[in-house]
N, CA, C and O atoms as a CHARMM CRD file, in Angstrom:
* protein
*
  308
    1    1 MET  N    -13.70400  16.00800   8.68500 PROA 1      0.00000
    2    1 MET  CA   -13.41200  17.39800   7.69700 PROA 1      0.00000
    3    1 MET  C    -14.78300  17.08800   6.68400 PROA 1      0.00000
    4    1 MET  O    -15.50100  16.11000   6.89100 PROA 1      0.00000
    5    2 PRO  N    -14.93100  17.65900   6.02600 PROA 2      0.00000
    6    2 PRO  CA   -16.23700  17.69900   5.38900 PROA 2      0.00000
    7    2 PRO  C    -15.63000  16.66100   4.33500 PROA 2      0.00000
    8    2 PRO  O    -14.43300  16.42600   4.50400 PROA 2      0.00000
    9    3 GLY  N    -16.38900  15.86300   3.05300 PROA 3      0.00000
   10    3 GLY  CA   -15.92000  15.50200   2.08300 PROA 3      0.00000
   11    3 GLY  C    -14.89600  14.33100   2.72000 PROA 3      0.00000
   12    3 GLY  O    -14.05800  14.13500   1.84000 PROA 3      0.00000
   13    4 GLU  N    -14.67300  13.67100   3.60500 PROA 4      0.00000
   14    4 GLU  CA   -13.21800  13.35600   3.47600 PROA 4      0.00000
   15    4 GLU  C    -13.52900  11.64000   3.36700 PROA 4      0.00000
   16    4 GLU  O    -14.11700  10.93800   4.18900 PROA 4      0.00000
   17    5 PRO  N    -12.68600  11.09500   1.55700 PROA 5      0.00000
   18    5 PRO  CA   -12.55100   9.96500   1.11400 PROA 5      0.00000
   19    5 PRO  C    -13.17100   8.66100   2.32900 PROA 5      0.00000
   20    5 PRO  O    -13.18700   8.76400   3.55600 PROA 5      0.00000
   21    6 ARG  N    -13.62300   7.51700   1.50700 PROA 6      0.00000
   22    6 ARG  CA   -13.60300   6.48900   2.36700 PROA 6      0.00000
   23    6 ARG  C    -12.85400   5.53500   2.82100 PROA 6      0.00000
   24    6 ARG  O    -12.85400   4.74800   3.76800 PROA 6      0.00000
   25    7 ALA  N    -11.97700   5.88500   1.58900 PROA 7      0.00000
   26    7 ALA  CA   -10.97700   5.19200   1.40900 PROA 7      0.00000
   27    7 ALA  C     -9.59800   5.63200   1.26700 PROA 7      0.00000
   28    7 ALA  O     -9.94800   6.79100   1.04700 PROA 7      0.00000
   29    8 VAL  N     -8.14300   5.71000   1.19500 PROA 8      0.00000
   30    8 VAL  CA    -7.50700   5.99800  -0.26300 PROA 8      0.00000
   31    8 VAL  C     -6.35500   4.82400   0.24700 PROA 8      0.00000
   32    8 VAL  O     -5.81800   4.57700   1.32600 PROA 8      0.00000
   33    9 ALA  N     -6.28500   4.27800  -1.04300 PROA 9      0.00000
   34    9 ALA  CA    -4.84600   3.14300  -1.44200 PROA 9      0.00000
   35    9 ALA  C     -3.71500   4.26800  -1.45700 PROA 9      0.00000
   36    9 ALA  O     -3.90500   5.47700  -1.59200 PROA 9      0.00000
   37   10 LEU  N     -2.10600   3.39900  -1.23500 PROA 10     0.00000
   38   10 LEU  CA    -1.11400   4.25700  -1.19200 PROA 10     0.00000
   39   10 LEU  C     -0.27700   2.42500  -2.10400 PROA 10     0.00000
   40   10 LEU  O     -0.26600   1.19800  -2.00300 PROA 10     0.00000
   41   11 VAL  N      0.35700   3.80400  -3.05600 PROA 11     0.00000
   42   11 VAL  CA     1.03300   2.37000  -3.86900 PROA 11     0.00000
   43   11 VAL  C      2.61700   2.67000  -3.91300 PROA 11     0.00000
   44   11 VAL  O      3.16200   3.47200  -4.67000 PROA 11     0.00000
   45   12 LYS  N      3.11200   2.02700  -3.14300 PROA 12     0.00000
   46   12 LYS  CA     4.65600   2.19400  -3.14700 PROA 12     0.00000
   47   12 LYS  C      4.85000   0.83200  -3.51900 PROA 12     0.00000
   48   12 LYS  O      4.93500   0.51400  -2.33300 PROA 12     0.00000
   49   13 LEU  N      4.96900  -0.05100  -3.99700 PROA 13     0.00000
   50   13 LEU  CA     4.92000  -1.54800  -4.57100 PROA 13     0.00000
   51   13 LEU  C      7.02900  -2.02000  -3.83800 PROA 13     0.00000
   52   13 LEU  O      7.32300  -2.91100  -3.04100 PROA 13     0.00000
   53   14 SER  N      7.81100  -1.21000  -4.39900 PROA 14     0.00000
   54   14 SER  CA     9.36300  -1.61000  -4.19300 PROA 14     0.00000
   55   14 SER  C     10.14000  -0.82200  -3.16100 PROA 14     0.00000
   56   14 SER  O      9.86300   0.14700  -2.45500 PROA 14     0.00000
   57   15 SER  N     11.07400  -1.48300  -3.30300 PROA 15     0.00000
   58   15 SER  CA    12.51500  -0.80400  -2.81100 PROA 15     0.00000
   59   15 SER  C     12.43900  -0.65200  -1.49100 PROA 15     0.00000
   60   15 SER  O     11.69500   0.30200  -1.26300 PROA 15     0.00000
   61   16 LEU  N     12.98400  -1.28900  -0.17900 PROA 16     0.00000
   62   16 LEU  CA    13.09900  -0.97100   0.95100 PROA 16     0.00000
   63   16 LEU  C     12.80200   0.12400   1.41000 PROA 16     0.00000
   64   16 LEU  O     11.89500   0.30000   2.22400 PROA 16     0.00000
   65   17 GLY  N     13.79600   1.31900   0.77400 PROA 17     0.00000
   66   17 GLY  CA    13.84000   2.11700   1.68500 PROA 17     0.00000
   67   17 GLY  C     13.00400   2.98900   0.59000 PROA 17     0.00000
   68   17 GLY  O     13.10300   4.21000   0.70300 PROA 17     0.00000
   69   18 ASP  N     12.37200   2.58900  -0.22500 PROA 18     0.00000
   70   18 ASP  CA    11.57600   4.14700  -0.72100 PROA 18     0.00000
   71   18 ASP  C     10.67900   3.60400   0.30200 PROA 18     0.00000
   72   18 ASP  O     10.10500   4.42500   1.01800 PROA 18     0.00000
   73   19 VAL  N     10.46300   2.34300   0.49200 PROA 19     0.00000
   74   19 VAL  CA     8.59400   2.34700   1.33800 PROA 19     0.00000
   75   19 VAL  C      8.82600   2.85100   2.54300 PROA 19     0.00000
   76   19 VAL  O      7.92500   3.45700   3.12300 PROA 19     0.00000
   77   20 ILE  N      9.86800   2.71100   3.02300 PROA 20     0.00000
   78   20 ILE  CA    10.56500   3.25900   4.22300 PROA 20     0.00000
   79   20 ILE  C     10.19300   4.43800   3.94900 PROA 20     0.00000
   80   20 ILE  O      9.05000   4.73400   4.29800 PROA 20     0.00000
   81   21 HSD  N     10.94300   5.37400   3.31500 PROA 21     0.00000
   82   21 HSD  CA    11.01800   7.01900   3.51000 PROA 21     0.00000
   83   21 HSD  C      9.24900   7.26100   2.69100 PROA 21     0.00000
   84   21 HSD  O      9.18800   8.32700   2.07800 PROA 21     0.00000
   85   22 ALA  N      7.91900   6.40400   2.64900 PROA 22     0.00000
   86   22 ALA  CA     6.74300   7.07700   2.54200 PROA 22     0.00000
   87   22 ALA  C      6.11400   6.57400   3.39200 PROA 22     0.00000
   88   22 ALA  O      4.91300   6.69900   3.15300 PROA 22     0.00000
   89   23 LEU  N      6.44800   5.70300   4.89500 PROA 23     0.00000
   90   23 LEU  CA     5.44000   5.66200   6.15400 PROA 23     0.00000
   91   23 LEU  C      5.30400   7.12200   6.24000 PROA 23     0.00000
   92   23 LEU  O      4.12000   7.45200   6.17200 PROA 23     0.00000
   93   24 PRO  N      6.24800   8.26600   6.38700 PROA 24     0.00000
   94   24 PRO  CA     5.74400   8.99800   6.85800 PROA 24     0.00000
   95   24 PRO  C      4.38900   9.56200   6.34700 PROA 24     0.00000
   96   24 PRO  O      3.65600  10.08500   7.18700 PROA 24     0.00000
   97   25 VAL  N      3.79900   9.48200   4.45500 PROA 25     0.00000
   98   25 VAL  CA     2.78200   9.68700   4.73900 PROA 25     0.00000
   99   25 VAL  C      1.56900   8.87400   4.95600 PROA 25     0.00000
  100   25 VAL  O      0.57700   9.30800   5.54300 PROA 25     0.00000
  101   26 ALA  N      1.66100   7.80400   4.51900 PROA 26     0.00000
  102   26 ALA  CA     0.76700   7.28100   5.62600 PROA 26     0.00000
  103   26 ALA  C      0.43700   7.20800   7.05800 PROA 26     0.00000
  104   26 ALA  O     -0.63400   6.70400   7.39700 PROA 26     0.00000
  105   27 GLU  N      1.36300   7.72300   8.02800 PROA 27     0.00000
  106   27 GLU  CA     1.07500   9.08200   9.39300 PROA 27     0.00000
  107   27 GLU  C      0.43600   9.71000   8.57700 PROA 27     0.00000
  108   27 GLU  O     -0.41300   9.03600   7.99400 PROA 27     0.00000
  109   28 ALA  N      0.53700  11.25000   8.16200 PROA 28     0.00000
  110   28 ALA  CA     0.44200  11.71400   7.76600 PROA 28     0.00000
  111   28 ALA  C     -1.36000  12.00500   7.17300 PROA 28     0.00000
  112   28 ALA  O     -2.14800  12.93800   7.32200 PROA 28     0.00000
  113   29 LEU  N     -1.41100  10.98000   6.63200 PROA 29     0.00000
  114   29 LEU  CA    -2.98800  10.32400   5.85900 PROA 29     0.00000
  115   29 LEU  C     -4.05200  10.41100   7.18100 PROA 29     0.00000
  116   29 LEU  O     -5.01700  11.14800   7.38600 PROA 29     0.00000
  117   30 ALA  N     -3.36200   9.18600   8.08600 PROA 30     0.00000
  118   30 ALA  CA    -4.18000   8.61500   9.55300 PROA 30     0.00000
  119   30 ALA  C     -4.03600   9.80600  10.13800 PROA 30     0.00000
  120   30 ALA  O     -5.18300   9.86800  10.58100 PROA 30     0.00000
  121   31 ALA  N     -3.41500  11.05300  10.58200 PROA 31     0.00000
  122   31 ALA  CA    -3.41700  12.20600  11.26700 PROA 31     0.00000
  123   31 ALA  C     -4.64200  12.56800  11.02400 PROA 31     0.00000
  124   31 ALA  O     -5.65900  12.40900  11.69900 PROA 31     0.00000
  125   32 ALA  N     -4.39900  13.29300   9.55400 PROA 32     0.00000
  126   32 ALA  CA    -5.50400  13.80700   8.39400 PROA 32     0.00000
  127   32 ALA  C     -6.74300  13.80200   8.65100 PROA 32     0.00000
  128   32 ALA  O     -7.52800  14.65000   9.07600 PROA 32     0.00000
  129   33 LEU  N     -6.83900  12.52000   8.27700 PROA 33     0.00000
  130   33 LEU  CA    -8.06400  11.33500   7.48100 PROA 33     0.00000
  131   33 LEU  C     -8.22600  10.83000   8.63700 PROA 33     0.00000
  132   33 LEU  O     -7.92200   9.67900   8.32400 PROA 33     0.00000
  133   34 PRO  N     -8.57700  10.73500  10.25500 PROA 34     0.00000
  134   34 PRO  CA    -8.87000   9.65600  10.78100 PROA 34     0.00000
  135   34 PRO  C     -9.80200   8.66900  10.44000 PROA 34     0.00000
  136   34 PRO  O     -9.46600   7.51300  10.70100 PROA 34     0.00000
  137   35 ARG  N    -10.90600   8.85400   9.91400 PROA 35     0.00000
  138   35 ARG  CA   -12.24200   7.72100   9.94400 PROA 35     0.00000
  139   35 ARG  C    -12.16900   7.60200   8.28900 PROA 35     0.00000
  140   35 ARG  O    -13.26800   7.75200   7.75400 PROA 35     0.00000
  141   36 THR  N    -11.32200   7.41600   7.60700 PROA 36     0.00000
  142   36 THR  CA   -10.48600   6.83100   6.30100 PROA 36     0.00000
  143   36 THR  C     -9.57100   5.80400   6.41200 PROA 36     0.00000
  144   36 THR  O     -8.43800   5.87600   6.88700 PROA 36     0.00000
  145   37 ARG  N    -10.22700   4.68200   5.86700 PROA 37     0.00000
  146   37 ARG  CA    -9.13700   3.87300   5.61500 PROA 37     0.00000
  147   37 ARG  C     -8.05500   3.70800   4.64300 PROA 37     0.00000
  148   37 ARG  O     -7.96500   4.24900   3.54100 PROA 37     0.00000
  149   38 LEU  N     -7.13700   2.77900   5.27100 PROA 38     0.00000
  150   38 LEU  CA    -5.65100   3.64100   4.66800 PROA 38     0.00000
  151   38 LEU  C     -5.52400   2.59800   3.98200 PROA 38     0.00000
  152   38 LEU  O     -6.14800   1.79700   4.67800 PROA 38     0.00000
  153   39 VAL  N     -4.96800   1.73900   2.65100 PROA 39     0.00000
  154   39 VAL  CA    -5.45300   1.22700   2.47700 PROA 39     0.00000
  155   39 VAL  C     -3.31100   0.70800   1.42700 PROA 39     0.00000
  156   39 VAL  O     -3.10100   1.52400   0.53000 PROA 39     0.00000
  157   40 TRP  N     -2.47500  -0.05500   1.53000 PROA 40     0.00000
  158   40 TRP  CA    -1.22600   0.23400   1.16800 PROA 40     0.00000
  159   40 TRP  C     -1.05500  -1.34100  -0.14200 PROA 40     0.00000
  160   40 TRP  O     -1.48500  -2.43100   0.23600 PROA 40     0.00000
  161   41 LEU  N     -0.61200  -1.25200  -1.12900 PROA 41     0.00000
  162   41 LEU  CA    -0.52800  -1.88400  -1.71800 PROA 41     0.00000
  163   41 LEU  C      1.03800  -2.00000  -2.45200 PROA 41     0.00000
  164   41 LEU  O      1.47600  -1.31100  -3.37400 PROA 41     0.00000
  165   42 VAL  N      1.86600  -3.37200  -1.53900 PROA 42     0.00000
  166   42 VAL  CA     2.71200  -3.35000  -2.07300 PROA 42     0.00000
  167   42 VAL  C      3.82500  -4.54300  -2.63100 PROA 42     0.00000
  168   42 VAL  O      3.16900  -5.43400  -3.17000 PROA 42     0.00000
  169   43 GLU  N      5.04500  -4.78900  -2.66600 PROA 43     0.00000
  170   43 GLU  CA     5.35400  -5.65700  -3.29700 PROA 43     0.00000
  171   43 GLU  C      5.44400  -6.98200  -2.08300 PROA 43     0.00000
  172   43 GLU  O      5.86700  -6.56600  -1.00400 PROA 43     0.00000
  173   44 ARG  N      5.23800  -7.92000  -2.09600 PROA 44     0.00000
  174   44 ARG  CA     5.26300  -9.28400  -1.38900 PROA 44     0.00000
  175   44 ARG  C      6.57200  -9.06400  -0.01900 PROA 44     0.00000
  176   44 ARG  O      6.49200  -8.80300   1.18100 PROA 44     0.00000
  177   45 ARG  N      7.81200  -9.35200  -1.04900 PROA 45     0.00000
  178   45 ARG  CA     8.61000  -8.85100  -0.00600 PROA 45     0.00000
  179   45 ARG  C      9.10700  -7.61800   0.82200 PROA 45     0.00000
  180   45 ARG  O     10.11000  -7.49800   1.52600 PROA 45     0.00000
  181   46 GLU  N      8.26200  -6.87800   0.57000 PROA 46     0.00000
  182   46 GLU  CA     7.90600  -6.20400   1.55600 PROA 46     0.00000
  183   46 GLU  C      7.19100  -5.54600   2.60500 PROA 46     0.00000
  184   46 GLU  O      7.46100  -4.60300   3.34900 PROA 46     0.00000
  185   47 ALA  N      5.60700  -6.75800   2.37400 PROA 47     0.00000
  186   47 ALA  CA     4.82400  -6.41300   3.04700 PROA 47     0.00000
  187   47 ALA  C      4.58100  -6.54600   4.65900 PROA 47     0.00000
  188   47 ALA  O      3.67400  -6.14100   5.38700 PROA 47     0.00000
  189   48 ALA  N      5.87500  -7.34600   4.92500 PROA 48     0.00000
  190   48 ALA  CA     6.24500  -7.83000   6.53100 PROA 48     0.00000
  191   48 ALA  C      6.41600  -6.71700   7.10700 PROA 48     0.00000
  192   48 ALA  O      6.11500  -6.54700   8.28800 PROA 48     0.00000
  193   49 LEU  N      7.03700  -5.59600   6.18600 PROA 49     0.00000
  194   49 LEU  CA     7.14900  -4.61400   7.29900 PROA 49     0.00000
  195   49 LEU  C      5.81000  -3.00600   7.57200 PROA 49     0.00000
  196   49 LEU  O      5.89800  -1.86800   8.03400 PROA 49     0.00000
  197   50 LEU  N      4.75500  -3.83200   6.97800 PROA 50     0.00000
  198   50 LEU  CA     3.90600  -2.68400   7.01200 PROA 50     0.00000
  199   50 LEU  C      2.83000  -2.92300   7.64800 PROA 50     0.00000
  200   50 LEU  O      2.07900  -2.05600   8.09600 PROA 50     0.00000
  201   51 ARG  N      2.61500  -4.60700   7.76700 PROA 51     0.00000
  202   51 ARG  CA     1.51600  -5.64400   8.05900 PROA 51     0.00000
  203   51 ARG  C      0.55200  -5.03100   9.62700 PROA 51     0.00000
  204   51 ARG  O     -0.61100  -5.13800  10.01800 PROA 51     0.00000
  205   52 ASP  N      1.36200  -4.61400   9.96100 PROA 52     0.00000
  206   52 ASP  CA     1.17100  -4.26600  11.57200 PROA 52     0.00000
  207   52 ASP  C      1.40700  -2.50400  11.84900 PROA 52     0.00000
  208   52 ASP  O      1.23900  -1.95100  12.93500 PROA 52     0.00000
  209   53 HSD  N      1.72600  -2.00000  10.88700 PROA 53     0.00000
  210   53 HSD  CA     1.78600  -0.43400  10.98900 PROA 53     0.00000
  211   53 HSD  C      0.59900   0.61000  11.79100 PROA 53     0.00000
  212   53 HSD  O     -0.28100   0.72800  10.93900 PROA 53     0.00000
  213   54 PRO  N      0.24900   1.27000  12.80800 PROA 54     0.00000
  214   54 PRO  CA    -0.96600   1.75600  13.17000 PROA 54     0.00000
  215   54 PRO  C     -1.38000   2.11200  12.55400 PROA 54     0.00000
  216   54 PRO  O     -2.54600   1.72900  12.46100 PROA 54     0.00000
  217   55 ALA  N     -0.80400   3.41000  11.28800 PROA 55     0.00000
  218   55 ALA  CA    -1.56300   4.17000  10.46500 PROA 55     0.00000
  219   55 ALA  C     -2.11400   3.53400   9.35800 PROA 55     0.00000
  220   55 ALA  O     -2.85700   4.15200   8.59400 PROA 55     0.00000
  221   56 LEU  N     -1.69500   1.81300   9.11200 PROA 56     0.00000
  222   56 LEU  CA    -2.49900   1.38800   7.79100 PROA 56     0.00000
  223   56 LEU  C     -3.64500   0.16500   8.23200 PROA 56     0.00000
  224   56 LEU  O     -3.50600  -0.79500   8.99000 PROA 56     0.00000
  225   57 ASP  N     -4.70000   0.57200   7.51700 PROA 57     0.00000
  226   57 ASP  CA    -5.74700  -0.90000   8.37700 PROA 57     0.00000
  227   57 ASP  C     -5.87000  -2.42000   7.12100 PROA 57     0.00000
  228   57 ASP  O     -6.47200  -3.47100   7.34100 PROA 57     0.00000
  229   58 GLU  N     -5.04900  -2.03000   5.78000 PROA 58     0.00000
  230   58 GLU  CA    -4.57500  -3.11200   5.26700 PROA 58     0.00000
  231   58 GLU  C     -3.50800  -2.79600   4.40900 PROA 58     0.00000
  232   58 GLU  O     -3.08600  -1.68900   4.07500 PROA 58     0.00000
  233   59 VAL  N     -3.02200  -4.24900   4.01000 PROA 59     0.00000
  234   59 VAL  CA    -1.55600  -4.13900   3.31400 PROA 59     0.00000
  235   59 VAL  C     -2.00200  -5.44200   2.14200 PROA 59     0.00000
  236   59 VAL  O     -1.90900  -6.65400   2.33500 PROA 59     0.00000
  237   60 ILE  N     -2.26700  -5.06400   1.48300 PROA 60     0.00000
  238   60 ILE  CA    -2.32500  -6.31900  -0.15100 PROA 60     0.00000
  239   60 ILE  C     -0.32800  -6.13000  -0.39400 PROA 60     0.00000
  240   60 ILE  O      0.60200  -5.32800  -0.31900 PROA 60     0.00000
  241   61 ASP  N     -0.69200  -7.56800  -0.71800 PROA 61     0.00000
  242   61 ASP  CA     0.88800  -7.95600  -1.08500 PROA 61     0.00000
  243   61 ASP  C      0.98200  -8.23000  -2.38000 PROA 61     0.00000
  244   61 ASP  O      0.90200  -9.43600  -2.61600 PROA 61     0.00000
  245   62 VAL  N      1.14500  -7.43100  -3.45000 PROA 62     0.00000
  246   62 VAL  CA     1.43700  -8.00500  -4.77900 PROA 62     0.00000
  247   62 VAL  C      2.61100  -8.80200  -5.39500 PROA 62     0.00000
  248   62 VAL  O      3.46700  -9.04600  -4.54500 PROA 62     0.00000
  249   63 ASP  N      2.84900  -9.19300  -6.41000 PROA 63     0.00000
  250   63 ASP  CA     3.53100 -10.35700  -6.60800 PROA 63     0.00000
  251   63 ASP  C      3.78600  -9.76400  -8.68800 PROA 63     0.00000
  252   63 ASP  O      3.29000 -10.18400  -9.73300 PROA 63     0.00000
  253   64 THR  N      4.81900  -8.62500  -8.35500 PROA 64     0.00000
  254   64 THR  CA     4.73800  -7.81400  -9.52800 PROA 64     0.00000
  255   64 THR  C      5.12400  -9.03800 -10.47000 PROA 64     0.00000
  256   64 THR  O      4.23500  -9.35400 -11.26000 PROA 64     0.00000
  257   65 ARG  N      6.39400  -9.83800 -10.52300 PROA 65     0.00000
  258   65 ARG  CA     7.12700 -10.44100 -10.84700 PROA 65     0.00000
  259   65 ARG  C      6.41900 -11.12300 -11.62000 PROA 65     0.00000
  260   65 ARG  O      6.91000 -11.29300 -12.73600 PROA 65     0.00000
  261   66 ALA  N      4.85800 -11.84400 -11.31700 PROA 66     0.00000
  262   66 ALA  CA     4.28200 -12.29700 -12.24300 PROA 66     0.00000
  263   66 ALA  C      3.82800 -11.33500 -13.26000 PROA 66     0.00000
  264   66 ALA  O      3.75100 -11.63800 -14.45000 PROA 66     0.00000
  265   67 TRP  N      3.47400  -9.97400 -12.71200 PROA 67     0.00000
  266   67 TRP  CA     2.92800  -9.87200 -14.05400 PROA 67     0.00000
  267   67 TRP  C      4.25400  -9.25100 -14.66900 PROA 67     0.00000
  268   67 TRP  O      3.90100  -8.85800 -15.78100 PROA 67     0.00000
  269   68 ARG  N      5.33600  -9.02300 -14.53700 PROA 68     0.00000
  270   68 ARG  CA     6.39700  -9.43900 -15.40600 PROA 68     0.00000
  271   68 ARG  C      7.06500 -10.32400 -15.94300 PROA 68     0.00000
  272   68 ARG  O      8.20500 -10.40000 -16.40200 PROA 68     0.00000
  273   69 SER  N      6.12900 -11.05600 -15.81900 PROA 69     0.00000
  274   69 SER  CA     7.04400 -12.67100 -16.86200 PROA 69     0.00000
  275   69 SER  C      5.59900 -12.95600 -17.54300 PROA 69     0.00000
  276   69 SER  O      5.55800 -13.78000 -18.45700 PROA 69     0.00000
  277   70 ALA  N      4.49400 -12.34500 -17.15300 PROA 70     0.00000
  278   70 ALA  CA     3.31900 -13.25200 -17.84700 PROA 70     0.00000
  279   70 ALA  C      2.96500 -12.67400 -19.22500 PROA 70     0.00000
  280   70 ALA  O      2.89900 -11.45200 -19.10000 PROA 70     0.00000
  281   71 ARG  N      2.75400 -12.98300 -20.26400 PROA 71     0.00000
  282   71 ARG  CA     2.88300 -12.91100 -21.65100 PROA 71     0.00000
  283   71 ARG  C      1.16500 -12.51200 -21.94000 PROA 71     0.00000
  284   71 ARG  O      0.66800 -11.98800 -22.93700 PROA 71     0.00000
  285   72 THR  N      0.66100 -12.86700 -20.97000 PROA 72     0.00000
  286   72 THR  CA    -0.90100 -12.10000 -21.87100 PROA 72     0.00000
  287   72 THR  C     -1.69900 -12.08600 -20.18400 PROA 72     0.00000
  288   72 THR  O     -1.49600 -12.79500 -19.19800 PROA 72     0.00000
  289   73 PRO  N     -2.59200 -11.01300 -20.41300 PROA 73     0.00000
  290   73 PRO  CA    -3.22700 -10.31400 -19.08300 PROA 73     0.00000
  291   73 PRO  C     -3.87800 -11.41400 -18.44000 PROA 73     0.00000
  292   73 PRO  O     -4.06200 -11.08200 -17.26900 PROA 73     0.00000
  293   74 GLY  N     -4.36200 -12.69600 -18.67600 PROA 74     0.00000
  294   74 GLY  CA    -5.17700 -13.87000 -18.34500 PROA 74     0.00000
  295   74 GLY  C     -3.71500 -14.48800 -17.63500 PROA 74     0.00000
  296   74 GLY  O     -3.80500 -14.67900 -16.42300 PROA 74     0.00000
  297   75 GLN  N     -2.44100 -14.80200 -18.24400 PROA 75     0.00000
  298   75 GLN  CA    -1.85500 -15.18500 -16.98700 PROA 75     0.00000
  299   75 GLN  C     -1.58100 -14.25900 -15.49000 PROA 75     0.00000
  300   75 GLN  O     -1.11500 -14.60800 -14.40500 PROA 75     0.00000
  301   76 VAL  N     -2.11900 -12.88800 -16.01200 PROA 76     0.00000
  302   76 VAL  CA    -2.26800 -12.64900 -14.37900 PROA 76     0.00000
  303   76 VAL  C     -2.67900 -13.10800 -13.50200 PROA 76     0.00000
  304   76 VAL  O     -2.22700 -13.57800 -12.45900 PROA 76     0.00000
  305   77 VAL  N     -4.01400 -12.91800 -14.11900 PROA 77     0.00000
  306   77 VAL  CA    -5.40000 -13.08500 -13.86000 PROA 77     0.00000
  307   77 VAL  C     -5.58000 -14.47000 -12.97300 PROA 77     0.00000
  308   77 VAL  O     -6.70200 -14.83500 -12.62000 PROA 77     0.00000
């Protein structure tokens, strides 16, 4: 595909059911954009579900609880 993006980030952080329901999106993107790197940002507790998924090139787990409990932006970094 001309103009194919180099990378796409999927952001569905939490709710196990929502993550599972979003998996077909990753599969469709992988099929439509085979040279595009697919990265999924997900809450740490759901990351194991996605780690070895063949449509994904990388899974980045984030701790949103730390974001919510931080009082200043510097506490998250």
